[in-house]
N, C-alpha and C positions, 0 to 999 in steps of 0.2 A: 494226914493230908486228907481232905473229903474226899470220899469214894464217888467216881460218876455213877449216875445211874444207867444203866444200858434198857431205855425204853424206847419202842417202835412209834412212832409216829402215826395216829389212826388218821386216814384216808378216807374223804367225803363218800368213795365207792366200795367202801369195806362191807362185804358180805354181812350178813346175818351168822350170830353164833349156833353152833348146835345146840346149846339151852332155847335161843330163841326160834328155834326150827321146830323142837320139842313143844314147847310152849306151847305154839302156833296152832301145831296140829289137836293137843289137848283144848286149846281154849276153843278154836273153833267146834270140836267134837261136842262140847259141855254146851256151846251156844245154840248150836244147830240140832241140839237134844238126841242125836248118836249117842250119846252118853248120856242117858236121863239120870235126874235125881236118882241117888241110890245107886249107883252104877259102882260098883268095887275096882280098885286100881291097885297095881303091885308095880314098884319100883322095876324089879326083875323082868315081868310081863311086857310092860311098855318099851324097856330097852331092849329085849328080844326080837319085839316086833318092828322095833325101828331100826335094829343093828347098830345101836350105838351102849356107851359104857353107862354104867348107873347114874354116876355123877350129874351129868346134864338133865337126866331125868327128877333126882331129889330136888337140881336148883328149879326145874319147871314146875313142880310140884310145889316147891314152897312158895314160888310167885303166885301161883294162882289160888292157894290156901290165904296168902295176905289179901288177894280179893274177894276172898269169901266163898270161891267154888269147888275148893275141896278141904275135908275135914281131915286131917292127918291124925292117926291114932296109931302110939307106939304098939309095936308088938302086934297090931292088928291091921285088917286092910283099910286102905285111901279108899273113901268114897266120898261120892259126887255130892253136895249139899243139896238140901231143898229149895225152893225158890221162896225167899222172903220177902212179903209185900211191902214191909218197910226200909227194906234196901232198894226196892223197884222205885217206891217215891222220894226216897232221898237222891237217887239216880237221876230220876225225873226234873226236879228242882234244881239241880247243878246243871245238868244238860240244856235246861230251857232258859237261864241266865247268861251261860256262854254262846249259846245260840242266836238270843236275841241280838247281843251286843257285835257280833260278829256279822249276822245279817246286816242290822245297820251300817257298818263300816263298810260292808260291800256295796252298799248301794252308792256311797259315796267313790267308789275304786273301779266299778267293774267297767271293764271294755266291751267292745264288741264281741272281741276274742272270747272273753270270758262269759258272755251270754251264750255264742254260738257252742260252746262246752257242754254248758249247763242243758242249752235245748237239746243237743245230740244224747244227752244222758236220759233226758224223757223220753226222747223217741225210742231209745233202746227199752225203758223200764214198760212202754207201750207194747213193745214185741212179746216180751217175756211175762206178759199179763195173759196170753194165749196160750202161751205152753204150760203155765201152772208152775213155775220152778220157781221153788222159796228160795232155794239158795242162790240165784240169778238175783231176784228181785232183791234180794236182803244185800248183796253185793253191790248193787247199783243203787239204793237206797244209800248206803253208805257213803259210796262214791260222790253223789248228789251233794251230799252236807259237808263231804270232805273238800268238794270245790268250790264250796260257797266261803269256807274258811279262809282257804288259798287266795279266793278271789279278794277277800279283808285285808290280805296281806299278812294273815296270821296263821299258818299251814302247821305249825306248832300246836294250835287250839285245839286240833282235831284230834290229836294222842290224848289231850288231857281231857277231852269227851268220851274216847273210846274207852279210856282207864276208869271212867266213872260211870258210862254208860252199860257196861258188860251185863247188869242182874236187869235192864230193861230188856237187852235183847233176847233172853230168853222168853219172856213173855209176848215180846214182840213177835219172834218166830214162833210163836204158837197162833197168834193171831193173824198171819200170813196166809190165808185160804183166798180162795178167788175173790170175795168180797171187799177182804181187808187188804188186798194188795191195791185193788180198785180205787180203795177208798186213799190209801196213802200216795197213791200215784196223783188224786185228783188234788190233794192237798200241796203235795211238789209242783203241781203246776200253778196254783194260787201263790205258793211262795216266791216264783220265778215270776211270776206276773207283778207282784207288787216291788220286788226288785227293778224289773224293766221301767217302773212306773214312777221308779224312787221315791216309793210311799213310805217313809219310816212307820206309821202308825199301821197300816195294812200289812206292812211285813211281820211288826211285832205281834200283831193279831194272828196272823195267819200261822206262825212257829208256837206260837203259844199254843192255839187249837189243835194243831199237828202232834204237839208231843204231849199232850193234857187227853188225847184220846185214849192213852192206855190206862190212865186213871182211872178212865169213865167203864172201860171195858174188862179190868181186872177184876172183878167180882166173878163175871160171867165166865173168865178164862178159867179161874180157880176152881168154879163150881164144877166145868168140864174136864178138868185134869187135878183132881183135888190130889191125889197121891205123890203130885210133884213139887206142892207146897207143906214149907214147914207146918208142925203140930200145932202152934199158935195160930197161923192162919186158916187152919182147917174147923178152929171154932170159933170162926168170925161168921 
């Protein structure tokens, strides 16, 4: 007789797991450079500080290592990896392709409520320009692009973008000084203007220019933060 599987159905409002929470804290710390390249981590220390068992920490470490953010070394401390220029360029290529498609689709689907949400996001971006908070601007920046994906009817695409853009984020975070945030804000305004005007050519140009800026500035950023980049990059 076949045994009945005792599995509990997942519900849409199911909260994040302990592993998800540990992963998010570590991910944010790495991307925001609170844990810069070369930082040593141990499962025991992280588990103690977060008041969790070592298993979710181990799982989060593995997930981050698969993304290329942690180097797990047997019998030695786990370390935050250096920034790879090649990984940044690859992430930029993938993100550009996905965002151009979602923006062009959003043009055909955007409602007045969608436009209002994007305008409100830009209003908040302008506010934090004066505060100089990179954390707040980075969050609003992501929210702006995520809202466009949702407007296109494909919020799941933002998950794909997040998984692929992580290496860009460390470099982007280094670029978010006063001038960098102003430039990003201005580019967001151009993207929204093209969406409102339903101009696919302009929105494609705006997205491509916005995301290509990292390729143009990475050499300068690398020179200013040489120890954050891997050894091959230091020789470029």
